C-alpha positions, -999 to 999 in steps of 0.1 A, spaced: -770 -422 339 -762 -427 377 -729 -452 373 -733 -480 407 -704 -499 420 -714 -535 437 -690 -547 460 -704 -577 471 -689 -617 471 -723 -631 469 -729 -645 433 -767 -648 436 -770 -615 457 -750 -594 431 -774 -609 399 -802 -599 416 -788 -562 424 -776 -563 386 -809 -569 372 -830 -547 392 -806 -519 392 -801 -527 354 -838 -526 349 -845 -490 363 -820 -472 342 -788 -477 362 -751 -481 348 -738 -512 367 -703 -522 374 -696 -553 400 -663 -562 420 -660 -600 440 -635 -583 466 -623 -547 477 -590 -548 453 -609 -552 426 -630 -526 434 -605 -502 442 -592 -507 409 -628 -501 391 -630 -475 410 -602 -457 396 -607 -468 363 -643 -452 356 -653 -440 388 -686 -446 399 -715 -420 410 -729 -448 443 -709 -473 456 -733 -506 473 -702 -519 498 -705 -549 512 -682 -550 545 -672 -588 550 -651 -596 519 -627 -625 509 -595 -600 511 -603 -570 528 -627 -554 553 -651 -529 538 -641 -500 563 -605 -509 541 -623 -497 508 -640 -470 525 -607 -451 533 -596 -463 496 -624 -448 484 -619 -420 504 -586 -407 501 -597 -394 461 -639 -403 458 -667 -381 460 -689 -406 456 -715 -418 474 -712 -450 496 -737 -472 512 -732 -502 527 -749 -532 524 -738 -558 553 -750 -587 576 -733 -566 607 -762 -552 627 -748 -534 657 -745 -496 663 -708 -498 669 -704 -513 635 -724 -489 620 -710 -458 631 -672 -474 624 -682 -476 590 -699 -438 589 -670 -423 612 -650 -437 581 -666 -420 555 -700 -442 546 -732 -419 537 -753 -448 547 -759 -478 562 -787 -509 553 -784 -543 571 -792 -578 553 -815 -594 549 -827 -565 528 -857 -553 505 -855 -545 474 -875 -518 472 -860 -500 507 -825 -501 489 -837 -490 457 -850 -459 480 -816 -458 494 -799 -457 461 -821 -428 448 -815 -407 478 -774 -414 473 -779 -403 436 -798 -368 452 -771 -360 478 -749 -362 446 -773 -340 423 -777 -311 451 -794 -287 439 -772 -260 431 -777 -228 461 -783 -194 454 -757 -170 441 -752 -151 476 -745 -178 495 -720 -199 465 -687 -187 485 -686 -184 525 -656 -170 539 -641 -175 574 -609 -167 591 -605 -206 592 -623 -222 560 -635 -213 528 -668 -232 512 -672 -222 473 -706 -243 472 -712 -236 432 -683 -255 430 -682 -282 461 -645 -269 468 -634 -265 502 -600 -250 519 -585 -248 555 -561 -225 553 -535 -234 519 -548 -266 515 -577 -283 497 -602 -305 520 -621 -333 509 -656 -331 517 -680 -360 509 -714 -352 492 -736 -363 523 -711 -334 542 -715 -311 516 -757 -314 512 -754 -307 556 -732 -277 548 -758 -267 522 -786 -272 546 -769 -251 577 -758 -223 551 -791 -217 537 -804 -213 574 -772 -192 584 -778 -181 620 -804 -201 627 -811 -237 644 -818 -265 623 -836 -292 639 -823 -325 635 -853 -345 622 -851 -315 596 -819 -322 590 -823 -358 592 -850 -357 566 -834 -331 543 -806 -349 540 -811 -386 544 -850 -384 538 -881 -389 555 -874 -423 572 -844 -409 589 -861 -385 616 -848 -403 641 -814 -417 634 -794 -387 652 -764 -412 650 -759 -399 616 -756 -365 624 -734 -369 655 -712 -385 635 -707 -365 603 -709 -332 620 -678 -341 642 -661 -348 609 -671 -317 595 -658 -299 623 -624 -323 625 -620 -309 590 -631 -274 588 -630 -255 623 -592 -244 641 -604 -257 671 -628 -292 667 -633 -289 702 -649 -258 705 -664 -252 671 -668 -215 662 -690 -220 631 -706 -253 634 -724 -252 669 -746 -280 685 -780 -268 711 -780 -302 726 -811 -324 722 -823 -296 699 -802 -288 662 -770 -274 643 -767 -238 633 -737 -220 610 -726 -188 620 -702 -168 603 
């Protein structure tokens, strides 16, 4: 059963989410502020976090940062903040998806299903299970990354991107294909997601993120992974 932590301070919305999610078989826990959310997540780690950014005690961006220090849960931001800059800031902090208020319950449930799928991505074939480069090692089956002597934490979305690119090693993967495989069919034009997440992967894994050796871009077309 997928565990969902709802972090929201509007009681009517919390109740509506709780009813709808439980009716569809999700295990739901709720928190009215950031401090309680971090405490609950540490005590009983969720699979997916539905997170409002406008919390009474701290900004939701700080909650994302707190979770991303240790958690691999998918984080779906549910916020009234609408500007591209605010959305990119949340994604850059480690969120996996963003939906603006007001929203339809059907859309939120579809996003939630996609978030759950990213956690439960099919295991890669054996010959691609471990990738070794001069800079980093990726154990795709165990979902463990190391750069030099240090472990590197990748989010579920970052792992999914890596897996798609590795499966197509040496070949250009179009922006649309990446977006549809990782986020779903309705995301085919959200190229800002790819820009943010590929920049994060390079910062975490490449020896020189400004001149990537393994995760390269063909402007306006797509991305590729090379050993």
